[in-house]
C-alpha positions as CSV (number, residue, x, y, z in Angstrom):
1,X,-76.2,-82.4,55.9
2,X,-74.6,-79.7,58.1
3,X,-72.0,-77.3,56.6
4,X,-68.4,-78.5,56.6
5,X,-65.8,-77.2,59.1
6,X,-64.9,-73.5,58.3
7,X,-67.8,-73.3,55.8
8,X,-69.1,-69.8,55.0
9,X,-72.6,-71.2,55.7
10,X,-71.7,-72.3,59.3
11,X,-74.0,-69.7,60.9
12,X,-76.9,-69.8,58.4
13,X,-80.4,-70.4,59.7
14,X,-82.3,-73.2,58.0
15,X,-85.9,-74.1,57.3
16,X,-87.3,-77.4,56.1
17,X,-89.4,-77.3,52.9
18,X,-92.7,-78.9,54.0
19,X,-93.3,-80.3,50.5
20,X,-90.0,-82.0,49.8
21,X,-88.4,-82.2,53.3
22,X,-85.3,-80.5,51.8
23,X,-83.2,-78.3,54.1
24,X,-83.0,-74.8,52.8
25,X,-80.3,-72.3,53.9
26,X,-81.5,-68.8,54.7
27,X,-79.5,-65.6,54.3
28,X,-75.9,-65.7,55.5
29,X,-74.7,-63.0,57.8
30,X,-71.1,-62.1,56.8
31,X,-68.6,-61.1,59.5
32,X,-67.9,-57.4,58.7
33,X,-64.6,-55.6,58.9
34,X,-63.4,-54.7,62.3
35,X,-60.2,-52.7,63.1
36,X,-58.4,-55.4,65.2
37,X,-54.8,-54.7,66.0
38,X,-53.7,-58.1,64.5
39,X,-55.2,-57.4,61.1
40,X,-52.7,-57.9,58.3
41,X,-52.5,-55.2,55.6
42,X,-51.6,-57.0,52.3
43,X,-50.6,-55.1,49.3
44,X,-51.8,-57.0,46.2
45,X,-49.1,-58.1,43.7
46,X,-49.7,-59.4,40.2
47,X,-51.3,-62.9,40.3
48,X,-52.7,-62.6,43.8
49,X,-56.2,-64.1,44.3
50,X,-58.4,-64.5,47.3
51,X,-57.6,-68.2,47.2
52,X,-53.8,-67.6,47.1
53,X,-54.0,-65.1,49.9
54,X,-56.1,-67.5,52.0
55,X,-53.6,-70.3,51.4
56,X,-50.7,-68.0,52.3
57,X,-52.1,-66.6,55.5
58,X,-54.2,-69.6,56.6
59,X,-52.2,-72.5,55.2
60,X,-51.7,-73.9,58.8
61,X,-55.5,-74.2,59.2
62,X,-57.1,-77.3,57.6
63,X,-58.3,-76.3,54.1
64,X,-56.9,-72.8,54.5
65,X,-57.5,-71.8,50.9
66,X,-61.2,-72.5,51.4
67,X,-61.2,-69.5,53.7
68,X,-61.0,-67.1,50.8
69,X,-64.5,-65.9,51.6
70,X,-63.4,-64.7,55.1
71,X,-61.0,-62.2,53.3
72,X,-63.7,-61.2,50.9
73,X,-66.3,-60.5,53.6
74,X,-63.8,-58.7,55.9
75,X,-62.9,-55.8,53.7
76,X,-64.1,-52.3,54.6
77,X,-65.8,-52.5,51.2
78,X,-66.6,-56.2,50.9
79,X,-65.7,-58.2,47.8
80,X,-69.0,-59.7,46.5
81,X,-67.6,-61.3,43.3
82,X,-64.6,-63.5,44.1
83,X,-63.8,-64.0,40.4
84,X,-62.9,-60.3,39.9
85,X,-59.1,-59.9,39.5
86,X,-57.5,-58.1,42.5
87,X,-55.8,-54.9,41.4
88,X,-52.0,-54.8,42.0
89,X,-51.2,-52.1,44.5
90,X,-54.6,-52.4,46.3
91,X,-54.5,-53.0,50.0
92,X,-56.5,-56.0,51.2
93,X,-57.2,-56.4,54.9
94,X,-56.6,-60.0,56.0
95,X,-58.0,-61.0,59.4
96,X,-55.7,-62.9,61.6
97,X,-56.0,-66.6,62.5
98,X,-57.0,-65.4,66.0
99,X,-59.8,-63.4,64.5
100,X,-61.1,-66.4,62.5
101,X,-61.0,-68.7,65.5
102,X,-62.2,-66.4,68.3
103,X,-64.4,-63.9,66.4
104,X,-65.7,-65.2,63.0
105,X,-66.3,-68.8,64.2
106,X,-67.4,-67.9,67.7
107,X,-70.3,-70.0,68.7
108,X,-72.0,-67.0,70.3
109,X,-72.7,-65.7,66.8
110,X,-75.3,-68.5,66.4
111,X,-77.5,-66.5,68.8
112,X,-77.6,-63.4,66.7
């Protein structure tokens, strides 16, 4: 089954296990931080999570809260453990909806 729309595994390569026929996902290449003019600088407040930030900034996109991983990957110092509590006062870089649509989910990335 292919990854769902806006899945973080959209651009993974796959191989088929010759023994079982199962489809195996290979390493995922995260989209790294880039200093786009439309990036949003969000100062973390108590209770903020990657999921709540994704819902706040991407709520207009189907399943916006499921895009928490975009925010985690996009940091200058990526967040590898999404369960770690965000520190109030820390600045999180949130990529814009334009960045998601035209950069992160750009079909040209499949050729990388």
